[in-house]
N, C-alpha and C positions, 0 to 999 in steps of 0.2 A: 388017581385025580384028587381025592379028598385031602390025602397026605400033601399034597403038591400045594395044594390052597391054602390049607394050614402053614405051611413053611411061608410060603408069599407073605400069606397076612400077617403072621407073626414078625417075620423080618421087616416088613413095612411099617407096621407098628413100633417094632425097637429103633428103627432109623428116625421115625418122628419123635420118638421120645428123646434120643440122644440129641435132635437138633434142639428141641425146645429145652432141655437140660442146659446145652451148651449156651445157647441165648440168654438164659437165666443165669448162671454162674460165672460166665465170663464175658460176653458180649456186652450184655446191658451194663454191668459193674463198670467196664471200661468207658462206656460211653458218658456214664455218670461223671465219672473222675475227669473225662475230656471237657464236659460242660464246665465242671468246677473250676477246673486249671483255665479255662478259656476266662471265665469269668474275673478270677484273680488277675490274670495278665491284663484284662482291660481295665480294670479297678487300677492298676500299677501305671497304666497308660502304655503298656507293650504291645497290645492287640487293639484292632478297632472293633467296634461293635460288631461289624459284619461276620468277624470271627466267632463270637458269641452265639450269633443266630445261627452261623452253620453248624456249630456244635449241638446247638437245640435242636435243630432240624434232623439231624443225624441220629439223635436219641430219640426223637419221636417216631422216625422211620422204622427203628430198631424195635421200637416198642410195639408198632403194627407188625413188624415181621414176627415179634414173639406172639402175639396175640392170634396171628394166623397159624404159626407152629403149633400153638395148642388146640386150636381147631383142626388141625391136621390128626393131632394125637387122639383125639376123640371120634373123628372120622375112622381113623384106622382100628381103633379099639371096637367100633361099632362093627365094622367089617369083618374082626376077628371073631366076634360073638356071633356073626350071621354065620361063618363059616363052621364053628364048633357047636352052633346052635343052641348056645347056653351064656346066661351073663358071666362076665368075668368077676372075680371076688372081689375087686378093689378097682375102681374106675381109675386108670392112669392119669395121672395130670403132674404137670410141673409148675405149681404156683409160683408166683413172685413171693419172695419172703415178706416182703412190704405190703402185699395184698393189691397191689397196683398190676395193671396188665403192662 
């Protein structure tokens, strides 16, 4: 039973870390590029302002998703600590390189 709880907690934490890392490393940078491209296209008259706002909204939604993913990482780390009855050596996190959520 204890081994099963450990494996479950570890795998859940691992999945949460992978999700947060993927958001940070791939999804958020793509959203940033999409906003920049939409702005540039709007400045050249190729897009309407609604397209820029849509790209911005998507970026904000993805940032919220990232913050939720970070919360999941910490929640799952706490669960793993509970299962092993000891603190983890280093708290897992996937901070934004720019210091922003």
